[in-house]
Backbone as JSON, one array per atom type, in Angstrom:
{
  "sequence": "MRQNKFKTILLPISDKLFRLALSITGSKEDAEDVVQDVLFHILKKNDWEKIENIEAYCFRSTRNRALDTIALKDNQAETLPDNFDYPLPEDNIEQRIEAQEQIDLIENWLAKLPEKQQTIFRLREIEELSYKEIASILNITDEQVKTILFRLRRKLKEYFDKD",
  "N": [[0.8, -1.17, 0.03], [1.89, 1.23, 0.86], [3.96, 1.57, -1.05], [2.48, 1.88, -3.38], [1.22, 4.27, -2.92], [3.4, 5.89, -2.77], [4.32, 5.72, -5.44], [2.17, 6.94, -6.77], [1.85, 9.5, -5.61], [4.44, 10.67, -4.78], [6.45, 10.18, -6.76], [5.58, 11.33, -9.21], [6.04, 14.1, -8.77], [8.7, 14.2, -8.66], [10.31, 14.93, -10.89], [9.82, 17.85, -10.93], [10.91, 18.45, -8.42], [13.57, 17.91, -8.94], [14.26, 19.74, -10.94], [14.05, 22.13, -9.49], [16.01, 21.59, -7.47], [18.14, 21.45, -9.19], [18.26, 24.06, -10.18], [19.14, 25.51, -7.99], [21.44, 24.18, -7.17], [22.96, 24.0, -9.35], [24.26, 21.78, -10.41], [23.88, 18.76, -11.89], [24.36, 16.19, -10.79], [24.44, 16.79, -7.94], [21.9, 17.69, -7.77], [20.37, 15.37, -8.21], [21.23, 13.83, -6.02], [20.13, 15.39, -3.96], [17.35, 15.2, -4.41], [16.96, 12.48, -4.16], [17.83, 12.15, -1.5], [15.71, 13.66, -0.17], [13.46, 12.16, -0.84], [14.12, 9.76, 0.2], [14.29, 10.36, 2.89], [11.59, 11.15, 3.37], [10.28, 8.75, 2.98], [11.31, 7.3, 5.02], [10.04, 8.33, 7.11], [7.34, 7.36, 9.15], [4.86, 8.31, 9.23], [4.43, 9.78, 6.94], [2.31, 9.94, 5.12], [0.27, 11.23, 6.21], [0.98, 13.99, 6.18], [-0.17, 17.01, 5.53], [0.08, 18.79, 3.18], [1.75, 17.37, 0.99], [3.28, 17.81, -1.31], [4.1, 20.54, -1.08], [5.66, 20.21, 1.23], [7.64, 18.57, 0.25], [8.72, 20.17, -1.74], [9.84, 22.25, -0.11], [11.53, 20.82, 1.56], [13.31, 20.01, -0.41], [14.33, 22.35, -1.4], [15.64, 23.36, 1.06], [17.42, 21.3, 1.45], [19.03, 21.47, -0.97], [20.06, 23.92, -0.61], [21.64, 23.55, 1.66], [23.53, 21.85, 0.46], [24.88, 23.37, -1.37], [25.98, 25.19, 0.43], [27.6, 23.59, 1.92], [29.53, 23.0, -0.17], [30.37, 25.47, -0.54], [29.96, 27.26, -2.68], [28.22, 29.24, -4.97], [25.65, 28.68, -7.3], [25.56, 30.15, -10.43], [24.23, 30.0, -12.86], [21.95, 27.89, -14.73], [23.03, 24.75, -15.87], [24.44, 24.16, -19.19], [23.29, 22.1, -20.42], [20.62, 22.02, -19.57], [17.19, 21.6, -20.13], [15.16, 23.73, -21.73], [11.95, 24.55, -22.97], [11.93, 25.07, -26.35], [11.11, 27.05, -29.29], [10.25, 24.94, -32.11], [9.97, 25.61, -34.72], [11.49, 27.23, -36.54], [15.0, 28.07, -37.05], [15.81, 30.64, -36.43], [13.93, 31.51, -34.63], [14.56, 29.83, -32.56], [17.13, 30.57, -31.86], [16.63, 33.2, -31.03], [14.95, 32.7, -28.94], [16.65, 31.24, -27.2], [18.62, 33.21, -26.66], [17.0, 35.0, -25.25], [16.46, 33.26, -22.96], [19.07, 33.12, -22.03], [19.5, 35.72, -21.28], [17.61, 36.16, -19.33], [18.55, 34.17, -17.38], [21.04, 35.3, -16.76], [20.15, 37.63, -15.45], [18.59, 36.56, -13.38], [20.64, 35.32, -11.86], [21.8, 37.43, -10.56], [20.09, 37.97, -8.57], [18.88, 37.74, -5.1], [18.82, 34.58, -3.43], [16.24, 33.74, -2.42], [14.43, 35.3, -3.97], [15.12, 34.29, -6.53], [14.22, 31.72, -6.25], [11.45, 31.95, -5.79], [10.7, 33.16, -8.3], [11.38, 31.05, -10.04], [9.8, 28.9, -9.18], [7.25, 29.91, -9.72], [7.14, 30.82, -12.45], [8.63, 28.89, -14.0], [8.08, 26.27, -12.87], [5.33, 26.61, -12.55], [3.75, 26.81, -10.24], [1.14, 27.59, -7.89], [0.42, 30.74, -6.23], [-0.22, 30.26, -3.53], [0.89, 27.7, -3.1], [3.6, 28.32, -3.45], [3.99, 29.98, -1.32], [3.46, 28.3, 0.82], [5.57, 26.48, 0.43], [7.81, 28.22, 0.96], [7.17, 29.2, 3.26], [6.01, 31.83, 3.78], [3.57, 34.56, 3.38], [0.82, 34.51, 0.94], [0.43, 37.03, 0.0], [2.93, 38.15, 0.26], [4.4, 36.65, -1.63], [3.06, 37.53, -4.07], [3.64, 40.18, -4.04], [6.53, 40.18, -4.08], [6.86, 38.85, -6.63], [5.57, 40.58, -8.39], [7.34, 42.86, -8.13], [9.61, 41.7, -9.07], [8.93, 41.07, -11.72], [8.62, 43.7, -12.72], [11.23, 44.51, -12.53], [12.48, 42.82, -14.25], [11.34, 43.62, -16.66], [12.37, 46.21, -16.7], [15.05, 45.54, -17.04], [15.06, 44.28, -19.48], [14.26, 46.29, -21.17], [16.32, 47.95, -20.87], [18.41, 46.78, -22.28]],
  "CA": [[0.03, 0.04, -0.06], [2.79, 2.46, 0.93], [4.65, 1.67, -2.32], [1.49, 2.47, -4.36], [1.02, 5.85, -2.65], [4.7, 6.47, -3.16], [4.4, 5.82, -6.81], [1.17, 7.88, -7.24], [1.94, 10.89, -4.91], [5.8, 11.31, -4.71], [7.22, 9.94, -8.05], [5.1, 12.29, -10.19], [6.67, 15.35, -8.54], [10.16, 14.01, -8.6], [10.98, 15.8, -11.92], [9.85, 19.13, -10.48], [11.9, 18.63, -7.33], [14.93, 17.8, -9.58], [14.5, 21.03, -11.57], [14.24, 23.11, -8.38], [17.27, 21.32, -6.89], [19.24, 21.87, -10.19], [18.33, 25.51, -10.27], [19.7, 26.01, -6.83], [22.8, 23.63, -6.93], [23.75, 24.18, -10.59], [24.87, 20.54, -10.74], [22.96, 17.62, -12.2], [24.66, 15.19, -9.71], [23.97, 17.25, -6.65], [20.34, 17.83, -7.71], [19.88, 14.02, -8.16], [21.38, 13.45, -4.58], [19.12, 16.11, -3.11], [16.0, 14.66, -4.58], [17.07, 11.01, -3.57], [17.88, 12.29, -0.09], [14.51, 14.14, 0.19], [12.43, 11.17, -1.02], [14.44, 8.69, 1.16], [13.95, 10.95, 4.1], [10.15, 11.12, 3.54], [9.93, 7.37, 3.12], [11.68, 6.77, 6.39], [8.92, 8.73, 8.17], [6.21, 6.4, 9.25], [3.46, 8.93, 9.02], [4.44, 10.75, 5.81], [1.06, 9.87, 4.27], [-0.51, 12.15, 7.0], [1.37, 15.23, 5.96], [-1.34, 17.81, 4.88], [0.42, 19.19, 1.8], [3.05, 16.64, 0.86], [4.03, 18.52, -2.4], [4.74, 21.73, -0.55], [6.59, 19.69, 2.07], [8.74, 18.01, -0.57], [9.51, 21.46, -2.33], [10.48, 22.93, 0.98], [12.62, 20.0, 1.91], [14.32, 20.01, -1.51], [14.99, 23.76, -1.29], [16.59, 23.35, 2.13], [18.62, 20.38, 1.18], [19.8, 21.97, -1.99], [20.85, 25.07, -0.02], [22.64, 22.88, 2.53], [24.42, 21.17, -0.37], [25.74, 24.47, -1.85], [26.64, 25.76, 1.61], [28.74, 22.75, 2.18], [30.48, 23.17, -1.19], [30.79, 26.82, -0.42], [29.98, 27.97, -4.0], [26.89, 29.69, -5.4], [25.36, 28.42, -8.71], [25.08, 31.33, -10.94], [23.33, 29.69, -14.0], [21.71, 26.55, -14.93], [23.96, 24.12, -16.8], [24.14, 24.35, -20.57], [22.33, 20.98, -21.01], [19.31, 22.16, -18.95], [16.33, 21.63, -21.27], [14.01, 24.64, -21.69], [11.19, 24.36, -24.2], [12.32, 26.06, -27.34], [10.27, 26.75, -30.5], [10.93, 24.06, -33.12], [9.61, 25.94, -36.13], [12.71, 27.7, -37.28], [16.22, 28.25, -36.33], [15.8, 32.12, -35.94], [13.05, 31.55, -33.45], [15.31, 28.95, -31.6], [18.23, 31.36, -31.51], [16.11, 34.32, -30.3], [14.42, 32.25, -27.59], [17.89, 30.88, -26.35], [19.1, 34.47, -26.25], [16.14, 35.46, -24.19], [16.67, 32.45, -21.84], [20.39, 33.53, -21.33], [19.36, 37.08, -20.57], [16.88, 35.84, -18.03], [19.41, 33.47, -16.5], [22.0, 36.31, -16.16], [19.41, 38.54, -14.6], [18.26, 35.68, -12.21], [21.76, 35.04, -11.2], [22.17, 38.58, -9.79], [18.99, 38.14, -7.54], [19.02, 36.97, -3.99], [18.24, 33.19, -3.57], [14.89, 33.63, -2.19], [13.81, 35.74, -5.15], [15.31, 33.33, -7.63], [13.36, 30.53, -5.96], [10.1, 32.32, -6.06], [10.49, 33.34, -9.75], [11.46, 29.77, -10.77], [8.62, 28.08, -8.84], [6.04, 30.52, -10.36], [7.38, 31.0, -13.91], [9.01, 27.6, -14.57], [7.34, 25.12, -12.29], [3.98, 27.03, -12.62], [3.1, 26.63, -8.97], [0.25, 28.67, -7.48], [0.92, 31.57, -5.17], [-0.5, 29.5, -2.28], [1.84, 26.53, -3.08], [4.92, 28.87, -3.21], [3.93, 30.57, -0.02], [3.53, 27.22, 1.74], [7.03, 26.01, 0.42], [8.76, 29.22, 1.48], [6.74, 29.65, 4.64], [5.63, 33.2, 3.76], [2.18, 34.65, 2.89], [0.48, 34.68, -0.47], [0.62, 38.47, -0.4], [4.42, 38.39, 0.02], [4.7, 36.09, -2.89], [2.46, 38.23, -5.12], [4.47, 41.43, -4.06], [7.82, 39.91, -4.74], [6.77, 38.52, -8.1], [5.23, 41.95, -9.0], [8.54, 43.58, -8.2], [10.58, 40.9, -9.99], [8.53, 41.19, -13.23], [8.9, 45.0, -13.03], [12.67, 44.65, -12.67], [12.79, 42.1, -15.41], [10.92, 44.48, -17.78], [13.41, 47.28, -16.81], [16.28, 44.88, -17.42], [14.96, 44.01, -20.96], [14.09, 47.53, -21.83], [17.7, 48.59, -20.82], [19.25, 46.23, -23.28]],
  "C": [[0.91, 1.21, -0.01], [3.52, 2.64, -0.38], [3.79, 2.21, -3.4], [1.31, 3.89, -4.18], [2.31, 6.55, -2.98], [4.77, 6.78, -4.66], [3.33, 6.89, -7.35], [1.28, 9.22, -6.77], [3.34, 11.31, -5.13], [6.54, 11.26, -6.07], [6.73, 10.9, -9.01], [5.67, 13.65, -10.02], [8.08, 15.41, -8.48], [10.92, 14.94, -9.67], [11.03, 17.44, -11.49], [10.81, 19.45, -9.32], [13.33, 18.69, -7.95], [15.17, 19.19, -10.14], [14.77, 22.08, -10.5], [15.57, 22.83, -7.74], [18.4, 21.81, -7.83], [19.34, 23.44, -10.29], [19.11, 26.1, -9.21], [21.21, 25.51, -6.78], [23.67, 23.95, -8.3], [24.47, 22.84, -11.14], [23.89, 19.44, -10.79], [23.13, 16.54, -11.08], [24.2, 15.6, -8.43], [22.47, 17.33, -6.69], [19.82, 16.44, -7.56], [20.0, 13.59, -6.71], [20.36, 14.1, -3.81], [17.82, 15.51, -3.17], [16.01, 13.35, -4.01], [17.02, 11.23, -2.12], [16.48, 12.57, 0.54], [13.48, 12.99, 0.18], [12.79, 10.11, 0.01], [13.98, 9.16, 2.58], [12.35, 10.78, 4.35], [9.62, 9.63, 3.78], [10.22, 6.82, 4.45], [10.62, 7.21, 7.44], [7.76, 7.79, 8.07], [4.88, 7.02, 9.02], [3.51, 9.93, 7.83], [3.05, 10.87, 5.06], [0.01, 10.97, 4.96], [-0.11, 13.62, 6.88], [0.2, 15.98, 5.07], [-1.12, 18.12, 3.46], [1.71, 18.6, 1.5], [3.94, 17.29, -0.27], [4.75, 19.7, -1.83], [5.85, 21.23, 0.46], [7.87, 19.28, 1.34], [9.54, 19.18, -1.27], [10.34, 22.06, -1.34], [11.73, 22.14, 1.35], [13.75, 19.96, 0.82], [15.0, 21.42, -1.6], [16.0, 23.83, -0.12], [17.76, 22.52, 1.85], [19.47, 20.87, 0.11], [20.69, 23.26, -1.39], [22.03, 24.64, 0.87], [23.74, 22.4, 1.7], [25.39, 22.25, -0.9], [26.57, 25.19, -0.67], [27.84, 24.95, 1.9], [29.86, 22.81, 1.2], [31.08, 24.61, -1.19], [30.92, 27.63, -1.84], [28.55, 28.14, -4.42], [26.85, 29.24, -6.92], [24.9, 29.57, -9.34], [24.05, 31.12, -12.11], [23.03, 28.19, -14.0], [22.78, 25.96, -16.01], [23.51, 24.17, -18.26], [23.24, 23.27, -21.08], [20.91, 21.02, -20.35], [18.34, 22.29, -20.05], [15.2, 22.75, -20.98], [13.25, 24.36, -22.99], [11.46, 25.45, -25.17], [11.41, 25.88, -28.64], [11.01, 25.84, -31.53], [10.75, 24.46, -34.48], [10.77, 26.34, -37.06], [13.93, 27.98, -36.43], [16.32, 29.62, -35.76], [15.05, 32.2, -34.67], [13.89, 30.87, -32.25], [16.43, 29.84, -31.07], [17.71, 32.54, -30.63], [15.59, 33.83, -28.97], [15.61, 31.8, -26.68], [18.56, 32.19, -26.0], [18.39, 35.02, -25.19], [16.32, 34.67, -22.89], [17.99, 32.87, -21.21], [20.28, 34.83, -20.7], [18.67, 36.87, -19.29], [17.77, 35.09, -17.0], [20.46, 34.4, -15.94], [21.28, 37.22, -15.19], [19.02, 37.76, -13.22], [19.47, 35.56, -11.4], [22.2, 36.15, -10.21], [21.16, 38.75, -8.66], [19.47, 37.4, -6.29], [18.35, 35.62, -4.11], [16.77, 33.06, -3.48], [14.01, 34.18, -3.37], [13.9, 34.9, -6.39], [14.35, 32.23, -7.49], [11.91, 30.81, -6.27], [9.77, 32.52, -7.6], [10.45, 31.92, -10.5], [10.22, 28.9, -10.46], [7.35, 28.54, -9.5], [6.22, 30.35, -11.9], [7.89, 29.61, -14.67], [8.27, 26.34, -14.21], [5.75, 25.36, -12.24], [3.15, 26.64, -11.35], [2.25, 27.79, -8.7], [0.91, 29.56, -6.43], [0.86, 30.94, -3.75], [0.56, 28.41, -2.14], [3.29, 27.18, -2.71], [5.05, 29.42, -1.71], [4.08, 29.48, 0.98], [5.08, 26.64, 1.72], [7.99, 26.93, 1.16], [8.4, 29.73, 2.81], [6.6, 31.28, 4.82], [4.19, 33.33, 3.35], [2.04, 34.72, 1.41], [0.77, 36.08, -0.89], [2.14, 38.82, -0.55], [4.82, 37.86, -1.36], [4.37, 36.98, -4.07], [3.35, 39.56, -5.21], [5.86, 41.23, -4.59], [7.78, 39.64, -6.16], [6.41, 39.81, -8.82], [6.55, 42.76, -9.24], [9.62, 43.02, -9.11], [10.21, 41.1, -11.46], [8.73, 42.66, -13.61], [10.36, 45.16, -13.25], [13.08, 43.96, -13.85], [12.46, 42.93, -16.72], [11.99, 45.68, -17.87], [14.72, 46.69, -17.43], [16.24, 44.68, -19.05], [14.89, 45.29, -21.69], [15.49, 48.33, -21.81], [18.51, 48.04, -21.91], [18.77, 46.55, -24.59]]
}
């Protein structure tokens, strides 16, 4: 029974957890280790099925474990690795080049932000989580998430308008 719940509840979010860990650690290997550690830790808990919002719990655990990992290595990841897959237009090469340039600009911009702002932006814009889910993961209010995202979007617009 526990294995079925693991397969239906936790495994479907493991890719999202991996992307979050990767965005924080900047290393595929570290991100894999982080997700494995988080899932193993949850499975060790006898009452993990009773956690009210298991997805938010997993995201928070992944974020914390990834931050611990980079703290131990004493280096900050500035960008995602080159092999990170973003959805790019497949119609023509010009669109792909332009999309990749925009992604690079956004990554450079994100790298200059504090970690908490990076995390909020990635969870909302890449992982497409709701304000409430992000708030739960980061242990802040929905209004704080909305305010931070509003300011980040305004900064991003200014950044693009400057270039």
